[in-house]
N, CA, C and O atoms as a GROMACS GRO file, in nm:
protein
  296
    1MET      N    1 -10.078  -0.818  -0.094
    1MET     CA    2 -10.239  -0.802  -0.098
    1MET      C    3 -10.318  -0.945  -0.104
    1MET      O    4 -10.276  -1.037  -0.173
    2ASP      N    5 -10.418  -0.953  -0.039
    2ASP     CA    6 -10.503  -1.057  -0.033
    2ASP      C    7 -10.586  -1.077  -0.171
    2ASP      O    8 -10.662  -0.989  -0.211
    3PRO      N    9 -10.567  -1.192  -0.238
    3PRO     CA   10 -10.636  -1.223  -0.370
    3PRO      C   11 -10.791  -1.218  -0.345
    3PRO      O   12 -10.872  -1.178  -0.429
    4GLY      N   13 -10.820  -1.263  -0.218
    4GLY     CA   14 -10.964  -1.281  -0.186
    4GLY      C   15 -11.050  -1.160  -0.176
    4GLY      O   16 -11.171  -1.161  -0.196
    5ARG      N   17 -10.973  -1.048  -0.142
    5ARG     CA   18 -11.028  -0.913  -0.114
    5ARG      C   19 -10.992  -0.788  -0.199
    5ARG      O   20 -11.057  -0.683  -0.204
    6ALA      N   21 -10.880  -0.817  -0.264
    6ALA     CA   22 -10.813  -0.700  -0.326
    6ALA      C   23 -10.835  -0.708  -0.497
    6ALA      O   24 -10.861  -0.815  -0.552
    7PHE      N   25 -10.823  -0.610  -0.555
    7PHE     CA   26 -10.841  -0.601  -0.710
    7PHE      C   27 -10.714  -0.495  -0.741
    7PHE      O   28 -10.680  -0.411  -0.658
    8VAL      N   29 -10.654  -0.509  -0.858
    8VAL     CA   30 -10.553  -0.425  -0.920
    8VAL      C   31 -10.618  -0.355  -1.038
    8VAL      O   32 -10.664  -0.426  -1.128
    9PHE      N   33 -10.626  -0.220  -1.047
    9PHE     CA   34 -10.651  -0.152  -1.164
    9PHE      C   35 -10.552  -0.093  -1.231
    9PHE      O   36 -10.507   0.009  -1.180
   10LEU      N   37 -10.491  -0.138  -1.361
   10LEU     CA   38 -10.386  -0.081  -1.414
   10LEU      C   39 -10.435   0.014  -1.514
   10LEU      O   40 -10.506  -0.019  -1.610
   11THR      N   41 -10.387   0.155  -1.485
   11THR     CA   42 -10.424   0.244  -1.571
   11THR      C   43 -10.310   0.313  -1.616
   11THR      O   44 -10.212   0.321  -1.542
   12ARG      N   45 -10.312   0.372  -1.744
   12ARG     CA   46 -10.183   0.447  -1.805
   12ARG      C   47 -10.079   0.350  -1.828
   12ARG      O   48  -9.961   0.387  -1.821
   13GLY      N   49 -10.116   0.205  -1.858
   13GLY     CA   50 -10.020   0.110  -1.870
   13GLY      C   51  -9.976   0.127  -2.022
   13GLY      O   52  -9.870   0.075  -2.055
   14THR      N   53 -10.037   0.184  -2.102
   14THR     CA   54  -9.977   0.198  -2.257
   14THR      C   55  -9.917   0.351  -2.269
   14THR      O   56  -9.918   0.412  -2.376
   15ILE      N   57  -9.872   0.397  -2.165
   15ILE     CA   58  -9.815   0.539  -2.193
   15ILE      C   59  -9.680   0.516  -2.301
   15ILE      O   60  -9.653   0.597  -2.391
   16PHE      N   61  -9.625   0.425  -2.281
   16PHE     CA   62  -9.504   0.425  -2.375
   16PHE      C   63  -9.537   0.328  -2.504
   16PHE      O   64  -9.462   0.320  -2.601
   17ALA      N   65  -9.638   0.270  -2.492
   17ALA     CA   66  -9.684   0.176  -2.618
   17ALA      C   67  -9.726   0.265  -2.749
   17ALA      O   68  -9.771   0.380  -2.747
   18PRO      N   69  -9.703   0.191  -2.853
   18PRO     CA   70  -9.626   0.090  -2.881
   18PRO      C   71  -9.470   0.105  -2.914
   18PRO      O   72  -9.401   0.008  -2.944
   19ALA      N   73  -9.424   0.226  -2.907
   19ALA     CA   74  -9.294   0.250  -2.955
   19ALA      C   75  -9.184   0.203  -2.852
   19ALA      O   76  -9.090   0.131  -2.886
   20ALA      N   77  -9.201   0.244  -2.740
   20ALA     CA   78  -9.100   0.224  -2.635
   20ALA      C   79  -9.125   0.086  -2.536
   20ALA      O   80  -9.029   0.023  -2.491
   21TYR      N   81  -9.251   0.051  -2.512
   21TYR     CA   82  -9.260  -0.042  -2.429
   21TYR      C   83  -9.413  -0.106  -2.461
   21TYR      O   84  -9.520  -0.049  -2.446
   22ARG      N   85  -9.391  -0.233  -2.506
   22ARG     CA   86  -9.529  -0.285  -2.544
   22ARG      C   87  -9.624  -0.336  -2.422
   22ARG      O   88  -9.568  -0.376  -2.319
   23VAL      N   89  -9.744  -0.335  -2.430
   23VAL     CA   90  -9.841  -0.387  -2.327
   23VAL      C   91  -9.818  -0.526  -2.322
   23VAL      O   92  -9.808  -0.571  -2.208
   24SER      N   93  -9.806  -0.612  -2.422
   24SER     CA   94  -9.786  -0.755  -2.426
   24SER      C   95  -9.689  -0.790  -2.329
   24SER      O   96  -9.711  -0.879  -2.247
   25ALA      N   97  -9.568  -0.716  -2.334
   25ALA     CA   98  -9.445  -0.720  -2.263
   25ALA      C   99  -9.471  -0.712  -2.114
   25ALA      O  100  -9.413  -0.787  -2.035
   26LEU      N  101  -9.552  -0.625  -2.080
   26LEU     CA  102  -9.582  -0.608  -1.938
   26LEU      C  103  -9.683  -0.712  -1.910
   26LEU      O  104  -9.666  -0.776  -1.806
   27LEU      N  105  -9.774  -0.738  -1.975
   27LEU     CA  106  -9.860  -0.858  -1.939
   27LEU      C  107  -9.777  -1.015  -1.925
   27LEU      O  108  -9.804  -1.105  -1.845
   28GLU      N  109  -9.684  -1.013  -2.014
   28GLU     CA  110  -9.604  -1.146  -2.014
   28GLU      C  111  -9.514  -1.134  -1.865
   28GLU      O  112  -9.503  -1.234  -1.795
   29GLN      N  113  -9.463  -1.027  -1.832
   29GLN     CA  114  -9.392  -1.018  -1.723
   29GLN      C  115  -9.475  -1.046  -1.590
   29GLN      O  116  -9.432  -1.104  -1.491
   30MET      N  117  -9.601  -0.994  -1.606
   30MET     CA  118  -9.680  -1.018  -1.496
   30MET      C  119  -9.731  -1.150  -1.456
   30MET      O  120  -9.766  -1.179  -1.341
   31MET      N  121  -9.733  -1.241  -1.575
   31MET     CA  122  -9.802  -1.363  -1.565
   31MET      C  123  -9.723  -1.461  -1.480
   31MET      O  124  -9.600  -1.472  -1.490
   32GLY      N  125  -9.795  -1.530  -1.400
   32GLY     CA  126  -9.742  -1.620  -1.310
   32GLY      C  127  -9.676  -1.556  -1.192
   32GLY      O  128  -9.631  -1.630  -1.104
   33LYS      N  129  -9.667  -1.427  -1.182
   33LYS     CA  130  -9.637  -1.350  -1.069
   33LYS      C  131  -9.738  -1.272  -0.978
   33LYS      O  132  -9.705  -1.243  -0.864
   34THR      N  133  -9.856  -1.241  -1.025
   34THR     CA  134  -9.954  -1.157  -0.994
   34THR      C  135 -10.085  -1.257  -0.934
   34THR      O  136 -10.158  -1.323  -1.009
   35GLN      N  137 -10.093  -1.254  -0.819
   35GLN     CA  138 -10.195  -1.340  -0.763
   35GLN      C  139 -10.321  -1.271  -0.749
   35GLN      O  140 -10.422  -1.338  -0.725
   36VAL      N  141 -10.330  -1.137  -0.761
   36VAL     CA  142 -10.431  -1.052  -0.724
   36VAL      C  143 -10.514  -1.038  -0.863
   36VAL      O  144 -10.450  -1.024  -0.968
   37PRO      N  145 -10.650  -1.041  -0.863
   37PRO     CA  146 -10.732  -1.028  -0.985
   37PRO      C  147 -10.692  -0.893  -1.045
   37PRO      O  148 -10.693  -0.797  -0.967
   38SER      N  149 -10.660  -0.874  -1.163
   38SER     CA  150 -10.614  -0.741  -1.223
   38SER      C  151 -10.693  -0.703  -1.352
   38SER      O  152 -10.715  -0.791  -1.436
   39VAL      N  153 -10.735  -0.581  -1.371
   39VAL     CA  154 -10.803  -0.507  -1.475
   39VAL      C  155 -10.695  -0.410  -1.548
   39VAL      O  156 -10.636  -0.318  -1.490
   40LEU      N  157 -10.681  -0.443  -1.676
   40LEU     CA  158 -10.601  -0.327  -1.755
   40LEU      C  159 -10.689  -0.250  -1.836
   40LEU      O  160 -10.762  -0.307  -1.917
   41PHE      N  161 -10.689  -0.113  -1.820
   41PHE     CA  162 -10.765  -0.028  -1.908
   41PHE      C  163 -10.674   0.011  -2.023
   41PHE      O  164 -10.571   0.079  -2.017
   42TYR      N  165 -10.725  -0.039  -2.121
   42TYR     CA  166 -10.656  -0.038  -2.265
   42TYR      C  167 -10.723   0.080  -2.348
   42TYR      O  168 -10.845   0.080  -2.362
   43PRO      N  169 -10.653   0.173  -2.400
   43PRO     CA  170 -10.705   0.288  -2.462
   43PRO      C  171 -10.720   0.237  -2.624
   43PRO      O  172 -10.628   0.257  -2.703
   44GLY      N  173 -10.830   0.176  -2.659
   44GLY     CA  174 -10.834   0.144  -2.795
   44GLY      C  175 -10.996   0.077  -2.819
   44GLY      O  176 -11.093   0.102  -2.747
   45SER      N  177 -10.997   0.006  -2.913
   45SER     CA  178 -11.112  -0.065  -2.958
   45SER      C  179 -11.082  -0.203  -2.994
   45SER      O  180 -10.969  -0.239  -3.025
   46TRP      N  181 -11.197  -0.294  -2.989
   46TRP     CA  182 -11.182  -0.422  -3.028
   46TRP      C  183 -11.273  -0.456  -3.133
   46TRP      O  184 -11.395  -0.454  -3.114
   47SER      N  185 -11.216  -0.491  -3.254
   47SER     CA  186 -11.292  -0.535  -3.389
   47SER      C  187 -11.208  -0.650  -3.434
   47SER      O  188 -11.139  -0.641  -3.535
   48GLY      N  189 -11.215  -0.770  -3.351
   48GLY     CA  190 -11.155  -0.876  -3.415
   48GLY      C  191 -11.012  -0.882  -3.358
   48GLY      O  192 -10.960  -0.991  -3.338
   49SER      N  193 -10.949  -0.771  -3.332
   49SER     CA  194 -10.825  -0.759  -3.269
   49SER      C  195 -10.813  -0.610  -3.190
   49SER      O  196 -10.900  -0.524  -3.201
   50LEU      N  197 -10.696  -0.596  -3.114
   50LEU     CA  198 -10.708  -0.465  -3.050
   50LEU      C  199 -10.643  -0.365  -3.141
   50LEU      O  200 -10.554  -0.399  -3.218
   51ASN      N  201 -10.684  -0.246  -3.134
   51ASN     CA  202 -10.661  -0.142  -3.212
   51ASN      C  203 -10.616  -0.018  -3.124
   51ASN      O  204 -10.705   0.050  -3.072
   52TYR      N  205 -10.486   0.013  -3.104
   52TYR     CA  206 -10.455   0.099  -2.993
   52TYR      C  207 -10.483   0.233  -3.041
   52TYR      O  208 -10.448   0.285  -3.147
   53MET      N  209 -10.566   0.292  -2.924
   53MET     CA  210 -10.622   0.438  -2.964
   53MET      C  211 -10.700   0.447  -3.093
   53MET      O  212 -10.732   0.557  -3.139
   54SER      N  213 -10.731   0.331  -3.153
   54SER     CA  214 -10.821   0.330  -3.273
   54SER      C  215 -10.746   0.394  -3.378
   54SER      O  216 -10.807   0.456  -3.465
   55LEU      N  217 -10.609   0.385  -3.380
   55LEU     CA  218 -10.519   0.469  -3.487
   55LEU      C  219 -10.531   0.379  -3.624
   55LEU      O  220 -10.502   0.436  -3.729
   56ARG      N  221 -10.569   0.250  -3.628
   56ARG     CA  222 -10.565   0.175  -3.749
   56ARG      C  223 -10.716   0.159  -3.811
   56ARG      O  224 -10.800   0.107  -3.737
   57SER      N  225 -10.746   0.192  -3.917
   57SER     CA  226 -10.872   0.152  -3.976
   57SER      C  227 -10.890   0.008  -3.980
   57SER      O  228 -10.796  -0.069  -3.960
   58ASP      N  229 -11.007  -0.030  -4.005
   58ASP     CA  230 -11.034  -0.183  -4.012
   58ASP      C  231 -10.968  -0.231  -4.143
   58ASP      O  232 -10.926  -0.346  -4.142
   59GLU      N  233 -10.955  -0.163  -4.248
   59GLU     CA  234 -10.893  -0.210  -4.381
   59GLU      C  235 -10.746  -0.217  -4.368
   59GLU      O  236 -10.688  -0.280  -4.456
   60GLU      N  237 -10.668  -0.159  -4.264
   60GLU     CA  238 -10.524  -0.163  -4.273
   60GLU      C  239 -10.478  -0.297  -4.204
   60GLU      O  240 -10.537  -0.341  -4.105
   61PRO      N  241 -10.380  -0.351  -4.257
   61PRO     CA  242 -10.320  -0.468  -4.200
   61PRO      C  243 -10.280  -0.449  -4.057
   61PRO      O  244 -10.250  -0.337  -4.015
   62LEU      N  245 -10.277  -0.566  -3.973
   62LEU     CA  246 -10.267  -0.548  -3.819
   62LEU      C  247 -10.115  -0.527  -3.806
   62LEU      O  248 -10.085  -0.462  -3.705
   63GLY      N  249 -10.022  -0.563  -3.875
   63GLY     CA  250  -9.882  -0.528  -3.849
   63GLY      C  251  -9.825  -0.617  -3.743
   63GLY      O  252  -9.882  -0.724  -3.719
   64SER      N  253  -9.710  -0.580  -3.672
   64SER     CA  254  -9.653  -0.678  -3.576
   64SER      C  255  -9.694  -0.632  -3.444
   64SER      O  256  -9.646  -0.704  -3.357
   65TYR      N  257  -9.772  -0.532  -3.395
   65TYR     CA  258  -9.809  -0.509  -3.266
   65TYR      C  259  -9.935  -0.559  -3.232
   65TYR      O  260 -10.042  -0.501  -3.255
   66ARG      N  261  -9.918  -0.686  -3.166
   66ARG     CA  262 -10.037  -0.757  -3.131
   66ARG      C  263 -10.018  -0.783  -2.978
   66ARG      O  264  -9.909  -0.810  -2.928
   67VAL      N  265 -10.141  -0.773  -2.904
   67VAL     CA  266 -10.146  -0.793  -2.769
   67VAL      C  267 -10.212  -0.925  -2.725
   67VAL      O  268 -10.321  -0.955  -2.774
   68LYS      N  269 -10.161  -0.995  -2.648
   68LYS     CA  270 -10.240  -1.111  -2.609
   68LYS      C  271 -10.349  -1.076  -2.496
   68LYS      O  272 -10.328  -1.012  -2.393
   69ILE      N  273 -10.466  -1.131  -2.539
   69ILE     CA  274 -10.566  -1.114  -2.448
   69ILE      C  275 -10.596  -1.261  -2.371
   69ILE      O  276 -10.648  -1.354  -2.432
   70TYR      N  277 -10.561  -1.270  -2.245
   70TYR     CA  278 -10.571  -1.407  -2.178
   70TYR      C  279 -10.725  -1.415  -2.124
   70TYR      O  280 -10.769  -1.334  -2.042
   71GLY      N  281 -10.794  -1.515  -2.175
   71GLY     CA  282 -10.936  -1.552  -2.122
   71GLY      C  283 -11.040  -1.474  -2.208
   71GLY      O  284 -11.158  -1.472  -2.172
   72ARG      N  285 -10.999  -1.411  -2.319
   72ARG     CA  286 -11.076  -1.352  -2.400
   72ARG      C  287 -11.155  -1.444  -2.511
   72ARG      O  288 -11.092  -1.509  -2.594
   73GLU      N  289 -11.290  -1.444  -2.505
   73GLU     CA  290 -11.343  -1.544  -2.607
   73GLU      C  291 -11.335  -1.470  -2.727
   73GLU      O  292 -11.325  -1.348  -2.734
   74SER      N  293 -11.340  -1.566  -2.839
   74SER     CA  294 -11.331  -1.499  -2.998
   74SER      C  295 -11.467  -1.472  -3.026
   74SER      O  296 -11.500  -1.422  -3.133
   0.00000   0.00000   0.00000
């Protein structure tokens, strides 16, 4: 794919998350190998951190499931 002309849209990337396969593992494996701009559609919300499918309320602790967002402004 030509990085100047193509985009990759990743959908359903969280089908096995968080129990079987973490999205952060997918992103780490893609890092440095993907030259085409990519967009990951993440089913959840952002409120200071990612909340997978909005399953956690804002009062609950984050736990160990954290996804790195590269290029995200705080």
